[in-house]
N, C-alpha and C positions, 0 to 999 in steps of 0.2 A: 504493500500500500504506500502510495505517496501522500504525504500530508502537506506538502509545500504548494501544490498547485493541481496538476492533473494526474491521471492514471499512468501516464507514461514516464513519470519522473522516478528516480531511485528512492528507496526507503532510507530514512535516517531516524533511528529510534532514540537519539540523544546520546549523552555521554555516560557510559557505565561507571566511569571513574568517580563521578560526583555522588554516586549511590553505592559505593563500596564494591564496584565491579559486578553488580547484579543486573543483568539485562532487564528492561522494563517488561518484556513479554514472557518472562519466566515466573512461575508461581511464587518463588521465594521473594520476589520484589515486594509483595504485600506483607512479608514478615518484617520488613524494615519499618521504623517508626513513621507513622503518617502524621498529619496535622490534626489536632483535636480541638483547636480554638473555634470560637464562634464569630470571627471577624474576617472571614474570607470575603473578597470583594472590596467595595469602597465604603468607608465609614465617614459620612459627611458631617461636618460642623461648620458654621460660618467662618470660624477663625482658622480652620485647617481641615484637610481631608487625608485620611489614612488608607492606603491601598495594601492589600495582601493577596498574593497569587500563589497557588500551588503548582509548581512546575519543577519537580526535583531533578529532571534529567537535562535541563537546559544549562548551557555554560554561562550565559548572561541573560538578564531580563531588563526591559525598559518599559516605562510608562510613556505613552504618547498622548499628548493633549491636543485637542482641536477646538476651534471657536464655533464650528458649525457642523452639521451632519455631512457636509462635503467640503472640499478644499484641502489645502496642505496643513501639516501639523504646525501648531503654534509653539510647541515645546516637546523635546524628547529628553526624558530624565532617567538616569540609571537607577535601578533598584538594587537593594542589598540582600544577599542570601541570608536567610534566617532559619529558625528551627523547623523541623518536620517537612523539609523539602519546599519551604515557602520562600518567596521574595517579598520585601516590604519597602515602602516609601511613604513618608509623610510630607505633604506639600502645604506650606503655610499660605494663608489667605483664603478668600472666599471663591471657591470654584463652581458655585451653583450656576447652572446653565452651560457649563463646558461639556465637551464630549471627550471620550477617551477610549484607547485600546491598549493592549499589551503587545510587546514584541519579545520573542525569545530566540536565542541564537543556538543553532545546531550545525556543527561542522563547518559549513561554508555559507550559511544564509540565515536571514531573519524570517521567522514566521510571525505575522501580525494577526491578532485575533481579538474578538470581543471577549470581555470578561465573562466567564461562565456564570459568575454570581451577579452579573449586572441586574439591577432592579428597574432600570429604565434605559431606553435606547432611542436613537434617532430613527428617521424614516427608513424603512426596510431593515432595521436592526443590524446595520453594519458597524455601528459605533455605540458604545455605552454612553449613557448620559448621567450627569451628576446633578442630583436635585435633593430637596428636602421633602421626604415622603409625607411628612405631616401636612404639608401644604396641598397634598393631593386628596386629603380626607374631605368628603362632602360636609356641608354644614351640619347635617344630621347624619351621624355615624355612630351607631350604638352597638353594644355587644349583645343586644336582645335578639333572640331567634325564635321562630315559631316553635311552640311546644312539640316534642317528639319523644316517643317512648322506645319501643323495640324496633329493630330493623324491619320486621314483618308488618309494621304499621305503615311503612312507606308505600306510596303509589307514585312510581317514577314516570316522568314524561320527557322523553328524549327530543331535543330540539336543536336545530342549527339556526344560529342567529339570523342569517340572511333569509332562510326559508320563511321565517315568521312574517317578515315585513316587506318583502320586495314585490309581492303581487300588487298590481295597479289598483285593485278594488279593495285593498285592505284598510284604507283610510289612515295609514301610518305615515307620518311625515319623514322621520329620519330612517329611511329605508336601508336595511342591511347594517344597522349600527347598534352598538350597545344602547344608545339613546332611544332607538326604535322600540326595543322591548320594555323600556322604562315608561313609555307613553301610556296614558289612561284615557278613557272616553272615546276610544276609536271604534268606528262602526263600518260595516261592510254592506254587501248587497242585502236588500230587504231589511236593513237596520240591524243585522246580526252583530253580536259582539265580535271583536277581532283582537289580536295582539294579547297584551297582558290581561285585559279584562276577560277575554275568552278563556285563557288558561286558568285564571283564578276561579272562574265560574264552573269549570269542569269538576273541581274538587280534588285534584291531585295534590300530593304533599311536597314533591321534589321536582324541580326542573333540572334535567341533566343537559348541560350545554356541550355540544360537540366542540372540539378543541378551540379554546380562546387564548391560549398562549401563542406567542409570536412564531409564525411559521414561514417557510422559505419564500424568498422573493420570486423564485421561479413558479411558485404556485399562485401567488397574488402579488403583483408589484404595487407597492403603496404609493408610488409616484404616478401611477397610471390608472387611478380609480375612476376616471371619466370614461374609460374603455370597459367593455364587457369583461367581467371577472367573476370567478366562483371557484371555491375549493372547500372541501370538508375540513382541511387543516391538519391532517395526520402527517405533517412534514416538519418536524421540530427544528427550530433554529435557536431561539433564545428562550430557555425554559422558565425563566422567572419574570417574564414581561408579557403584558397583554398584546394581542395581535393588533397592529396599527390600522389595518383596513376597516376595523369595526369602530374606529374613533372618528369623530367629526373633523379632527385635524391630526393626521399622523405625523406631521412635521414638528409639533410641539410635544416633547416627551411626556409631560405630565397629563396631557389631555386623556389619553387612552386609560391611564391609571384611574384618574378621577371619575371618568364616565363608567368604568366597570364597577368601581366601588359604589357609585350612585345607583347603578342597576341592582347590585346585590342588596343594598339597603332597601330599595323599592320592593324587590321581591320578598324580602323578609317582612316588610310592613304589610304586604298583601297576604301573608300567611304561607308563603312558599319558601322552602329551603332550596339550596343550590348545590348541585353536583357538578364537578368539573371533570371532563373527559381528558385524561392525561396520557402522554405517549412517551414513556421512558424505555420502551423496548428496542427502539432503533432511532437513528438520526436521519435527516433528509440526505445529507451529503457526507459520505465517509471521508472524503478527501479535503473538504473545506470547512467542516464543522470546527468551531473554536476549540472544543475539547480535544479533537485529534490533532490540531495544530500545536496545542500547548504541551501536551504530553503524548507524543506519538506512540502508537502501539499499545496504549494502556486501556483506554475506555471502551474498546470494541473487542469482540471475540474473534479468534482466529482458529482455523483448522491447522492440523499438523503440517500441512504443506505451505502454510503461510498465507493462504487465501482467507477471505473474510467468511465467517459463519453467516448464513442467510436464512435462518428459520422464519424471519419476518416476511420474506419475499420482497423486502424493500432495499436489498443490497447489503444489509449489515444487521448485526444484533449487538445491543449494548451489553458490555460485560458487567452486569449489575452486581455480580458476586465479588468483584474486586473492591477492596476496602474503601478507596476514595470515591469510586463511582457509586457504591452503595450509600455512602455518607452524603454524596451530592444529591442523589434522588430523595433521600429522606429529608434533607435540608430543604429541598425545593417544595415538597409536599407540605411540610410544616410552615414554610413561608407563606404559601397560598392560604393555608388554613388560618394563620394568624393575621397577616397583613390585610387579606381580602375577606375574611370571615366566611370562607368556603365551608359548606356543610357536608360534603361528601366527595369521594373520588372514584372514578371509574377508570380502571387501568387497562389500557389497550393492550391486547396480546399478552396478558399477564402470565400466560404459560411459558413465555420466554424469560421471565424474570426469576430470580432465585428466592427461595423461601426465607432465607435469613434477612434479606432486605425487606420483604413484605412484613415479616414479624416485627422488625425494628420500626417500620413506619407505623404499624398498628399500636405498638407500645408507646411511641411518642405522641400519637394522636390521642390515645386514652388519657395521657397526662394533661393534654390541653382540653379535650372535650370528648368524652366517651360516646356521645350521640352522633359523632361524625361517621357517616356511612363509608364503607370500603367495599367495592364490588369490582369484578374484573372478568376478562375473557380467559378462562382457564383451559383453553384448548390444549390438547396434547400435541405438541409440535416438536420437531427435531431442531436441536441447536447444540453448540459445543459447550454443554453443561451437563453434568451427571444427571440422569433421570430422577434420582432421589432428591435432587435439589430444586427441581423445577416447580414453580408455583401454579400447578395445574390441577385438574379434577382428580387425577390419580393420587395426588398428595393432599387432598382436601382435609384429611385428619389433622394435618399440621397447619391448617389455615382456617381455624375455627371462626374467626371474626370477619371472614371475607365471603361475600356472596359471589357465586360464579354463575354465569349465564348457562341456563339449562337447555342445551341444544337437543338433547334427547326428547324432552317434552315438546319443544318447538317442532321438530320433525314428525313426531307422533301426531301432533294436532293438524299440521298443514301439509305434511309431505316433505320429502328431501329437498333441501335448497339447491342441491347439485343436479338432481334428476328432475327436470322442470315439470314433466308430466306425471310425476309420481303423486298419488293421492295420499292425503292424510286422513285422520279420523273424521274431520268435519265434512269431507267430500266422499266419504264411504270407503276409504282405504282399508284393505283387509289387514288383520294382524297388528293393529295399532293400539288395541285396548290396554295392554300391559304398560306400554309407554305412557299412555294417558294417565293410568292409575298411579304410576310412579311419580308423575308430576303433581297430581292431586295431593299426594302424600308428602310433598315438599322435597322429593329427591332422597328421602331417608331410606334406610333398610326397614321396610314396613312388614314384609312377609314374603313367602315363597313367590318368586317371579316379579315381585314389586319392590325394586330397589334401584338406586342410582348412586351418585357419588357423595351425597351430603350426610353429615352426622347430625346436623340440626337444620331446621327449616330456613333459618336466616342465610344459609349457604346456597340456597337455590333461588336464582333470579329467573322468574318465569316470564316468557315472552313468546310472541308469534310473529313479531315484526320489529325491525330496527333499521338503522340507516343502511346497513349492508344488505346485499342481495335484492331480490324482487320484493316490492311491497306485497302485503298479503292479498290485496285485490288482484294485482297482476299475476301472482302465483295461482290464484283460483282461475283466472282466465286461461292460463296455460294448462291446467290440470283437470278442468271440468268441462271438457267438450260436450256439447249437447245440453248443458244446464242453462236455465234462464238467469238473467241478471237478478231477478227477485230471489231465486234459490241461492245464488252466490251471496247475495246480501244476507240471507239468513245464516249461511255457513260462516260468513265473516263475523256477524254478531256473536255467533256461538263461540268462535275462537276467542274473542275478547272476553266473553263471559267465563270461559274456562280459565283464562289467566287470572281473573279477579276473584274467582272462588276457589282457587287452589291454594294450598299451604305454601309459604315462602314469601318472596318479595315480588310483587307484580310490576311489570315494566311495559310501558306503552310507547309507541313511536308517534310523534306529532302527526296528526292527520289520520291516524288509524281509525279514529272515531267517525270519520266521514268517508271511509273507504278510499284512502289516498292512493293515487295511481301515479306512476312515473312513465306512463305510456310504454310499458314493457321493458324499459331500460334497467338492466340488472345492477350496474355499478355507475352511479351518477356522481362520483367524487369530485369531478371538475366541471359539472354543469351539463347543459346550459341552465340558466335561471328558470326558464319556463318549465323545465322538467322537475326542478327541486322545490320551487316555491310552494307554500301552502296556498292552495287554490280556494280563496274565500267564496268564490261563486259555487264551487262544488260543495263547500261547507254549508252554504245557504240552502242548497238543494237537498242536503242530507240532514236537515235539522232533527228529523225523527231519530236518526241513528246517533246523533250527538246526544240527544236526550236519553237514549238508551244507555250510552256509555256513562252518563252522569248517574243514572239509576244504579248501574253496576258498582260504581265507585262508592256511592252512598250505602249500598247494601253491604259492601265489605267493611266500611267504616262503622256501620251500625251493629254489626254482628262479629264479636271477637272470635266466634267459632271458626271463622275463615282465616284467623290470624293467630293460630296456636303457637306458643312461644318455644316449645321444645318437642323433640322427637318422642319423648315419653308421653306428652299430652296427646300427640297425634295418634300414637298406637292405642292410647286409652279411649279416645273420643271419636275416632274416625272409623266407620264401618262401610265396606263396600257391599252393596245390595245386589241381589239377582236382578238381571235385566235381559230382555231379548237381544238378539244381534242387532247392531246399529244403535245401541244405547249403552251408556255407562252411568251407574247410579251409586250414590253413597249417602250415608247419614252422618250427622255430627250430633252426638247424643249427650244427654245428661248435663245440660247447660255447659257444654264444652267451652273452655276458655272463659268461663263466667258469663256466657251468653244469656240474654234475657229469655230467649226461647228455650223450652225444655229440650226440643229436638228439631233438627233441620233435615230435610230430605232434598237432595239435588239430583236432577237427571239431565244428562246431555244426550240429545236425540238427533240422529243424523238422517233419518228417512222421513219422507213426506206423509206416509200412511199413518192411520191411527194405530196406536200401540197401547196394549194393556200392561200395566205395571202393578205388581203386587207390593203393597206398602207394608212396612213392619207395623205391628199392632202396638203402637206407642201412644195413641190418643187420637184426638180430633185434628186431622190435618187441614190446614188452611193455606191458600196460595199467598206467597210473598212476592214473587216475580214470575212472569210468564203465564199468568192465569188465563190469558186469552187463548192459550193452546189446549186448555183442559176441556174435555167434553163430558167427563164424569169423574166425580171425586167422592170417595167414601173413606171410612177409617182403614179399609184394607185394600183399596184399589184406586188407581188413577188411570184414566184413559186420556191419552194425549195425542195430538195430531201436529204435523209439521216439524220442520227443522228448528232446533233451538234449545234453550235451557229453561227448565221449570224448577222453581224453588218453593217448597212447602215447609210449613212450620207447625209444630205443636207448642202452644204457648204454655 
């Protein structure tokens, strides 16, 4: 790997002499003393600024100061080698408003890079910025957060910032900006709620924002925002700074920070917590990323032949298991939680990260605020890390406080995401019932044939749609040839109902409630906008479906039986009932979870014809939801027609 420029240049891993002759890419390098202080980056005060950089293999280091985001340097100042492989420099005077980088010397050249610990940057993130972070706090900036108990009480709503506000009929002024999601009083076609008002009205508890940390210029150029641009943002550049394209002015370093803080405060004031989608498993550019320029060969994983590990499919995998990379990631997460009051973190491709790092993140978050959620993609993926160390579903017993996306439940409900015409339970797919029941039970080991990866329900994030792959509606179009749109609509509603009545953490994708479509596009990571935006006209046309989603969320909130806290409670209170083919039924008994109802009966039904269901003799059954599908109801029998979910209760 070349870290100086392009792929054709030679590798220089730095000077082994300065670290006792231990090469950076050898495991023993991490046995050397690292740096344990809390002052990496720049510590600003009006009278002086102190800089500390970890770059143990460089022969020299310099601080480069600039007066603006572009143009030549105004000063180049030598740094002094200090403890733990760091370089330090204190500059007297007020540097607020200045920009800076570091330069490190290897063999025969300087590598210039942004400070990995930069908290502010110029446009496109090519230079760090020096500012007083307290001046970026909004006028109202409180520690107050919406009340929240157990992880299974969450109802997560995944959202891309631009998707929410860029549709021309959304009535939102600051389209594609942090400020756009902060707006209230916005209305769309036929006077429907849009934007923040719409989300708050749904009843969800957490808004999960797709990456809002600074990402690559090649993905979105912040100097060309007048041109068409769109990206999901899974291209990390500066890990501790908000993305500038979401700010009203990306040229002024403090604006993006203040506007994101204002957004988070606004969401909190509206009763919504905020989950941040973070991407610590890979970097956008293995060759030009500041980490790889400053300590070549250290921060990424390599194969035995010297090539980069690429389990991510993005060209590289971060070496999260290495001491200072692990520490950097944990520092970054804690910084967002503290400085920005973030309430949760979703770890992209978490299965490529190591258990030790995730455990340390959870430990430090618990010290700050135990209610902060941690969820991630625990896919089983290949990478240059021992399988026993990978933070994936197979090792979930070592990741008790992390929710993991339940792909087994997803595929059982809607069909394989890779085999586009494969049917799931909702569309009549054969052999899917056990996968459905495993998801209903929260992914725990419930009984013979009903088990997945979870030890406790909070470890299972239940979903049928997210930003990846086809939307649920588009999947149904591909897999239900011959069905009517009305039948697909019923299947779609049923899938959402299954998510919200299963044990674990329910997760919804923005627009799922009005049958979001991307016109059949499977991977819309870079646009166009017309494919990705939330279509408020479609929302207006599907208000009945939006209302149904609101009822599902309210049902879950009103009945703790759907939110059992432990595997023991689930095994004690959840019973699967006999049902004909094409249906799965279960009861939640004996005031499960302290529920006001004595017993609940839930049936998921996937055929149109009338079906007779034998009800357990537990009392007088009354409909809670889906009563319009019932043609006969007694203490011992329900006759139900159509595709959908019916919920009964004995009070």
